[in-house]
N, C-alpha and C positions, 0 to 999 in steps of 0.2 A: 351650837346652835341648834334651836328645835326643829325637828324635820317640819317644812311648810305644806300645805294643805295642795292636792291637785284641783284646782277648779276647773268644773267643767262647764263647757257652754251650756248655759242656760235659755230659758225663755224667761219673757218680762216676769212671770208668776212662780217661777220653780228654780230654788238653788241644789246646786250638789257639789257636793265637798267629798273627795276623799283622802285619805290619810292612813298611813301605816305606821302602828306602833311598833316599837320593840319590846314587845310584851307577849307573852302566850294568850290565846284568846279566852283562858278561864280567868285571868285575871282582869282582861280588857271587860268580859260581860259582867265581872262583880262590880268594876268600878261603873256600869252603865245602871246596874239593878240595884246597888245597896245601898241603903243612907248614909251610912258613914262614908261611903268614897264620892258619892253623888256630891253631896255637902260641899266637898271640898274643891271640888273641880268644874261645875254646872253653874258658875257666874265668873263675869269679868273682873280682873283684876282690881282689888281694893273692895269689890264687895262682899257683903256677907250674905250666909243664909241663917236667919233667923227662924225659920218656920220653913218644913219640908213635911210632906209624908205622900204616899202612894200606895197601891194594893196593885202590884204586877200582876194583874190576871187581865184576860181580855172583857172589857164592858168596864172595868171600874177605874178609878180616878186617880189621878196625881194632882198635887197643888203645892205651891212653895211661894215662898218670897224671898226677893233679894233686896237686901240695904244699902242704898248706894255710899258710899264715902260721906256724902253731903247729910245722909240722912233719910232719905226720900226712900219709900217703901215702894217696889214693886211685885206686883201680885200676877202669878200664872200659873196656866193648870189644863188638864184634858182629861182624856178618855182613854185608855189603853185598848187597840182596837186588835193586835194582834204580839203574840208573845211565842217565839221560838227558841228555846234556850240554846245558846253560842250561834243563831243564824241570823235572828230578825227582832226588831221590836218597832210596831207601827203605832203612833199615838195622836192625838191631836194635841194642838199646841195653841192657847190663846192667851192674852193679856187681860187684864182686868182693870177697868177705871171705874174708882169708887163704887166697888163692890158689885158691876154691872160686867160679864163675858164680854169680849169682844170678838170680830172675826175670828174664826178658829183656821189655822193650817193644817197638814197633816204631815207628819214627819216619819219616814220610812229610816231605820238606820238598820244597814246590811253586815255581819260581822264574817272574814273571811280568814280560815284559820292557813297561816304562811308558816308553818314550822319552827313555833318558838318567836315570831313575830303575827299580828294581828292588821288585816286590811279592814278600815272601817269607812262605809261609804254611808253619807247623810245625805237624803232627799227631803227636800222641806218644799212643798205645793201649797199654793191657795193665796198666794199673797195678792195684795190688789194694789201694788205697785212696785216698780223697781226700786224706789229707794227703800220701800220696808226689807225688800228681799236682801239688797246690800248692807243696811243696818242687821239683818240678822248671820248675813256672811261674816261682818265684822266679828258678832260678838261670838257665834260659834267657833270662827277662828282663835279668836283669845283663850276660849275653853281648850279648845284641844292643845292649846301651848302649855296650859296648867295643868290638863290630862298627861301629856307626856310628862311631866315633872313630877307628878303623882306618882304615877308607874314607875318613874326611874327609880324616885325614893324608896317606894315599896319594894323592887328587886333590889337596893341597894345595899 
């Protein structure tokens, strides 16, 4: 069974998820920063990632398309605010509807070296409702489950 998240008590507009991955920090960092890995784990099960791009530097953008099993395409993107290798990624996250960007949230991902294992703490702030926060919690949890499987395959 995949390790589950440690959900931290949150305010209505904030989500905090903590997960320890059984992989070294260098490998977990690669999975968060390299396209070949991101495309494999950063969408819910059954979704594909037909398009993704990003420039992992502060002030630069990222954008991707998740295709649902029914063919619907969900576009999202944002701007990288801070990159500290093996420590932290800070970026905006927003959904697009018909090419128009929606409300941005702020995602901060912290990486902690546990000597062969890695703690990841994801904090996402700025939701306009608890329902939006809870939907992202479900999505991130499923993505973290897939990332756990991807890391195990890479280490396998």
